Phi, psi and omega in degrees: 000135182286136177280137176251127180254129175263123181250119178275112185298324178301314179293322178297317178299324185277314192247354180040253189288330176297318179294315179298324177298321176301320184282321189248352181053071180290154174291161183300331183279001182305136189263007178053049173210171186294322178297316179295322178300313178301314182299310184289325178288333176295335181276348181279156172295161180307142179213161173243164182225140169242126179257135174269125174051056184300337181294344181263010180292135175284175186301316182289324176297324176298323178293319177298316179300319178299318179296314180300316180293326175297318179298314180300314179298312182297319178296320179296315183290333183275351181280000000 
């Protein structure tokens, strides 16, 4: 069964990678950047995401959301 992650955009805007680490449990070597985010999420089992109030995402959070959505798409296409 696919895990569904709920992402609170307000928390994402405030805490970025610390908040994502709470949700996804990143390895200690995680580099707190978009490339590292793609790499570690690529190693996770397939997951889905629900975003709360996505219209309020700041510019960097929008970039994070794009990376997360790319991972979801890539995992879907590879199955």
